C-alpha positions in Angstrom: 3.5 1.2 20.1 0.5 1.5 17.7 0.4 5.3 18.2 3.8 5.5 16.4 2.2 3.8 13.4 -0.8 6.2 13.5 1.7 9.1 13.6 3.5 7.7 10.6 0.1 7.5 8.8 -0.6 11.1 9.7 2.6 12.1 8.1 1.8 10.2 4.9 -1.5 12.1 4.6 -0.1 15.5 5.2 -1.5 16.0 8.7 1.7 15.6 10.8 2.3 13.3 13.7 2.9 16.2 16.0 -0.4 17.8 15.1 -2.2 14.5 15.7 -0.6 14.0 19.2 -1.3 17.6 20.2 -5.0 17.1 19.3 -5.2 14.2 21.8 -3.2 16.0 24.5 0.1 14.3 24.1 3.6 15.6 23.3 5.2 14.7 20.0 8.4 13.7 21.9 6.5 10.6 23.0 7.1 9.1 19.6 10.9 9.0 20.3 10.4 6.9 23.4 10.7 3.4 22.1 9.2 1.7 25.2 6.5 4.3 26.0 2.9 3.1 26.6 0.0 5.4 26.5 -3.6 4.9 27.8 -5.8 3.1 25.4 -8.3 5.9 25.6 -5.7 8.1 24.0 -5.0 5.7 21.2 -8.8 5.4 20.5 -9.1 9.2 20.5 -6.2 9.3 17.9 -8.2 7.0 15.5 -11.2 9.3 15.9 -9.2 12.5 15.5 -7.3 11.2 12.5 -10.6 10.2 10.7 -12.1 13.6 11.5 -9.1 15.6 10.4 -8.7 13.7 7.1 -12.5 13.4 6.5 -11.8 9.7 5.5 -14.4 7.2 6.4 -12.2 4.5 4.9 -9.3 5.3 7.1 -8.8 1.7 8.3 -8.3 0.5 4.8 -5.9 3.3 3.9 -3.9 2.6 7.0 -3.6 -1.1 6.1 -2.6 -0.3 2.6 0.1 2.1 3.6 1.6 0.2 6.5 5.1 -0.8 5.5 6.6 -4.2 6.2 8.3 -4.0 9.6 6.0 -1.1 10.7 4.9 -3.2 13.7 8.5 -4.3 14.6 9.1 -7.7 16.1 5.5 -8.8 15.7 5.6 -8.0 12.0 8.9 -10.0 11.4 7.6 -13.0 13.5 4.5 -13.1 11.3 6.5 -12.6 8.1 8.7 -15.7 8.7 5.8 -17.9 9.8 5.4 -21.3 8.1 1.7 -21.1 7.3 -1.1 -18.5 7.5 -2.4 -20.3 10.6 0.9 -19.9 12.3 1.0 -16.2 11.5 -2.6 -15.7 12.9 -1.6 -17.5 16.1 1.4 -15.1 16.5 -0.8 -12.1 16.0 -3.1 -13.3 18.7 -0.3 -14.0 21.1 1.8 -10.9 20.7 -0.6 -8.1 19.6 -0.4 -6.5 23.1 3.1 -5.4 22.2 1.4 -2.7 20.0 -1.8 -1.9 22.0 -3.8 -2.9 25.1 -7.0 -2.3 23.1 -7.3 -5.7 21.5 -7.6 -9.3 22.3 -8.6 -12.0 19.8 -9.6 -15.6 19.9 -9.2 -18.0 17.0 -12.2 -20.3 16.7 -11.9 -23.4 14.5 -15.3 -24.6 13.4 -15.2 -27.4 10.9 -14.4 -25.8 7.5 -14.3 -22.3 8.9 -11.7 -20.4 11.1 -13.1 -17.2 12.8 -10.8 -14.5 14.1 -13.0 -13.1 16.9 -12.3 -9.7 18.5 -12.9 -10.0 22.3 -12.7 -6.3 23.0 -15.8 -4.4 21.9 -16.7 -0.8 21.5 -13.4 0.5 20.1 -13.3 3.1 17.5 -14.8 1.8 14.2 -11.7 2.8 12.1 -9.5 0.8 14.5 -11.7 -2.2 13.9 -11.5 -1.8 10.2 -7.7 -1.2 10.3 -7.0 -4.4 12.3 -8.9 -6.8 10.0 -7.6 -5.0 6.9 -4.0 -5.2 8.1 -4.4 -8.9 8.9 -5.7 -9.5 5.4 -2.9 -7.3 3.8 -0.3 -9.2 5.8 -1.8 -12.6 4.7 -1.6 -11.5 1.1 2.0 -10.6 1.5 2.8 -14.0 3.0 1.1 -15.9 0.2 2.3 -13.5 -2.6 -1.2 -13.7 -4.2 -4.9 -12.8 -3.7 -6.6 -13.9 -0.5 -10.2 -13.1 0.6 -12.0 -14.0 3.7 -15.3 -15.7 3.3 -17.0 -13.1 5.4 -16.2 -10.0 7.5 -18.5 -9.0 10.4 -18.2 -5.6 12.3 -20.1 -4.6 15.4 -20.0 -0.9 14.4 -22.7 0.7 12.1 -22.1 0.9 8.3 -19.6 3.2 6.8 -17.3 3.2 3.7 -19.2 0.2 2.6 -17.8 0.2 -1.0 -14.3 0.6 0.1 -14.4 -2.2 2.7 -16.0 -4.6 0.3 -13.6 -3.7 -2.4 -10.6 -4.2 -0.1 -11.7 -7.5 1.5 -13.3 -8.9 -1.7 -16.0 -10.5 0.3 -19.4 -9.8 1.9 -19.1 -7.3 4.8 -21.7 -7.2 7.5 -22.3 -4.3 10.0 -24.1 -4.0 13.4 -23.2 -7.6 14.3 -22.9 -8.9 18.0 -19.1 -9.3 17.6 -16.5 -8.3 15.0 -15.1 -11.4 13.2 -12.9 -12.2 10.2 -14.0 -15.6 8.7 -11.6 -17.7 6.6 -12.0 -21.1 5.1 -10.0 -23.5 7.2 -8.0 -24.5 4.1 -6.8 -20.9 3.7 -5.0 -21.0 6.9 -3.1 -24.2 6.0 -1.5 -22.4 3.0 2.3 -22.3 3.2 3.9 -18.8 3.5 6.5 -18.1 0.8 9.1 -16.7 3.1 8.8 -19.4 5.8 11.9 -19.6 8.1 10.7 -21.6 11.2 13.9 -21.3 13.2 14.1 -17.5 12.7 10.4 -17.2 13.6 11.0 -19.2 16.8 13.9 -16.9 17.8 11.7 -13.9 17.2 8.9 -15.6 19.3 11.3 -15.8 22.3 12.3 -12.1 21.9 8.6 -11.1 21.6 7.7 -13.1 24.7 10.5 -11.4 26.6 9.1 -8.0 25.6 5.5 -9.0 26.5 6.8 -10.2 30.0 8.3 -6.7 30.6 5.0 -4.9 29.9 3.0 -3.5 33.0 0.1 -5.9 33.9 -3.4 -4.6 33.0 -6.5 -4.8 35.2 -7.7 -7.7 33.2 -10.9 -8.5 35.2 -12.1 -4.8 34.9 -11.2 -4.9 31.2 -13.1 -8.2 30.7 -16.1 -6.7 32.4 -16.0 -3.5 30.3 -15.7 -5.6 27.1 -18.6 -7.8 28.2 -20.8 -4.6 28.8 -19.8 -3.2 25.4 -21.0 -6.5 23.7 -24.2 -6.7 25.8 -25.2 -3.2 24.9 -25.6 -4.3 21.3 -28.1 -6.9 22.4 -30.0 -5.6 25.4 -29.7 -4.2 28.9 -26.2 -4.8 30.4 -27.5 -5.8 33.8 -25.2 -7.2 36.4 -26.7 -10.6 35.9 -26.1 -10.5 32.1 -22.5 -9.3 32.6 -21.9 -12.2 35.0 -23.3 -14.8 32.6 -21.2 -13.3 29.8 -18.1 -13.6 32.0 -19.1 -17.2 33.2 -19.2 -15.9 36.9 -21.8 -15.2 39.5 -23.2 -11.7 40.0 -21.8 -11.7 43.5 -18.3 -12.5 42.3 -18.4 -9.8 39.6 -19.6 -7.2 42.1 -16.8 -8.2 44.7 -13.9 -8.1 42.2 -15.0 -4.8 40.7 -15.2 -3.3 44.2 -11.8 -4.6 44.9 -10.6 -2.7 41.8 -12.2 0.5 43.1 -15.1 0.5 40.7 -18.8 -0.7 40.2 -20.9 -2.3 37.6 -23.0 0.9 37.2 -19.9 3.0 36.8 -18.4 0.7 34.1 -21.8 0.8 32.2 -21.6 4.6 32.3 -18.0 4.7 31.2 -18.7 2.3 28.3 -21.9 4.2 27.1 -20.0 7.5 27.4 -17.1 6.3 25.4 -19.3 4.8 22.7 -21.5 7.9 22.6 -18.5 10.1 22.0 -17.5 8.0 19.0 -21.0 7.7 17.6 -21.4 11.5 17.8 -18.5 11.9 15.4 -20.6 10.2 12.7 -23.0 12.8 11.2 -25.1 10.1 9.7 -26.4 8.9 13.1 -29.2 10.8 14.7 -29.3 11.4 18.4 -32.2 8.9 18.6 -30.2 6.3 16.8 -27.3 6.8 19.1 -29.5 6.4 22.1 -30.9 3.2 20.6 -27.3 1.8 19.9 -26.5 2.4 23.5 -29.4 0.5 24.8 -31.8 3.4 25.8 -35.5 2.8 25.1 -36.2 6.5 24.9 -34.1 9.3 23.3 -34.9 11.4 26.4 -33.2 8.9 28.6 -30.0 9.1 26.6 -30.1 13.0 26.5 -30.5 13.1 30.3 -27.6 10.6 30.9 -25.2 12.4 28.5 -26.0 15.7 30.1 -25.1 14.1 33.6 -21.8 12.7 32.2 -20.6 15.7 30.3 -22.6 18.7 31.4 -23.6 19.2 27.7 -26.5 17.9 25.6 -25.5 15.4 22.8 -26.5 18.1 20.3 -24.2 20.7 22.0 -21.3 18.2 22.1 -21.7 17.3 18.5 -21.8 21.0 17.4 -18.7 21.9 19.5 -16.8 19.0 17.9 -17.6 20.1 14.4 -16.4 23.6 15.2 
């Protein structure tokens, strides 16, 4: 459970795991329940709250640097005993849901490049930073030496630019259509210094058993929500655009969303409201800029929508959070 690792980081920086959980409306006793699962919305709020409480825009980097070996339990050990960096990345893609429902990745091999592409959009920026930074940190442990991606791309707006570039040792781009970590294909062929293939296979079987016991998610609704979050970065997330992004017809998308008890319009509002809440945490973004990032042509349109969702204006919501 990723929330346990966030609690451990809160302890390391003097905030306290219990205080962090109380801030997001959960009991600290939850950390003692080994098989507990919490809604992804709570995990995302934990990232936002931890960054706010510590006033650390480079939270993702600090989290990766301080995450001890074995912090992520069976996934960590399966990665640690992989034969190559490519094997390790494949295991992360396959088993990451053991830690969190908020991430799915695709590994795209394109000639001399390998791209690790996040399929879930709109998550907390610090969570995005932490995931890619943790992948790099683990890859450096496996090789026992320096390793730098050729490029890092984030969908979120710029923050902690110096710290991120210093950690990744490569160009970092912001405001991209997708978050991607790009390596030279030859990097992922590098042998891991602690390779133990038989033990890694044994851990694979155990991890697969754990994965099979997890409750199923509403994957179609999740995919639709992620498609909307990606489209917002590029233009209006119409039902037609969402359908094309999902390689389905608009009628199929509408029918399957209705079967799940929701609608395209409701999902668009949910995604925009979630993104707006996170963007309002960043004092460098004006209300007009947030409206633009959410796909509104006019600031007034965003203000009316936010008031409808929350009963407050964006300015009032930002002020109350600061207090």
